[in-house]
C-alpha positions, 0 to 999 in steps of 0.5 A: 499335126500336119505331116512335114515333107521336103517341100516345107524346108527346101531352098529354091534356086532364086532364094538368097543365102541370107535374109529374114526369110531364110532365118524364119525357114530355119527356125520353123525347121527347128520347131518342126512345124509345117507352113500350114501350122505356122501360117495358121498360128500367125494368122496369115496365108500359107502363100504369104508365109511361103513368099516371105521365106523364099525372099519373094516379098518383104513382110510388114512389121505386123506380119513379122511379129505374128510369125515370130510369135508363132515360132516362139522367137524374139523378133530381134533374132532376125536383126541383131547379129552383125553382118558376116558374124553369124554363119552357117557353121560358126557362131562368133562370141559377139554374135550369139543370140541372147534370151533374157528370161527375167522372171526366171532369173536366167539368161540363155545364149545360143551357141550353135547355128540354126543350120543343124536342127538335130542338136543345140548348144546353149550357155545358161546363166542362172542368178541366185534364186532363179530356176527353170520353173516347175518340172517339165519334159520334152517329147523326145531327144536327150539333154546333157551339159556341164557346169562352168561356175557356181552350183547347179541344182538339178532334179530328174524324175524326182531325184535331186543332185547338186553339181559343182564346176566341172561336173556334167550330166546327161538324161533322156529329155522325156524325163521330168526335170528342172534346174536352179541356182544353188547359193548366192553365186550365179551358176553358169553352164553349157546345156545341150539338147537334141533336137533343137528347141529354140 
């Protein structure tokens, strides 16, 4: 993996505070990927990606799709937030970015802004029969959360738990884990992860 340095993420004086380029740069910081990595995966030049991030040039729709795919993010995240509602410090209820994971019976709403990539808070709704899929882990960090409604099945390193509304959990993200909805009522929970993954 290429080593990241401050030039990979710093803002230049002629950059605007808003716009597609800034959102792409913040997403790249969250994913901990260098310009070189993203450009290679998106099949565009490093120079073009740098210009897009700095607001020097406007990307074509094709380039935008390729960059978003390389960053594991829906293109809609760049456009679907009302102006002035998605700020660096506050995310208004109507401005949350939403991911619908149809096959898994799950919806995720990002509750925290991209400007603090060391932590991310997500509201998750898992429909009856839905789950996170097979057990997985992250290379580092931690996860914690609390159940708001319904019953959550949670497995951590092979040990299973059933959590009800008001119950909370925390574990190192390196542990193998998975979660699912228990019963016929959707489960709602707040899930927090360090560092950010989306």
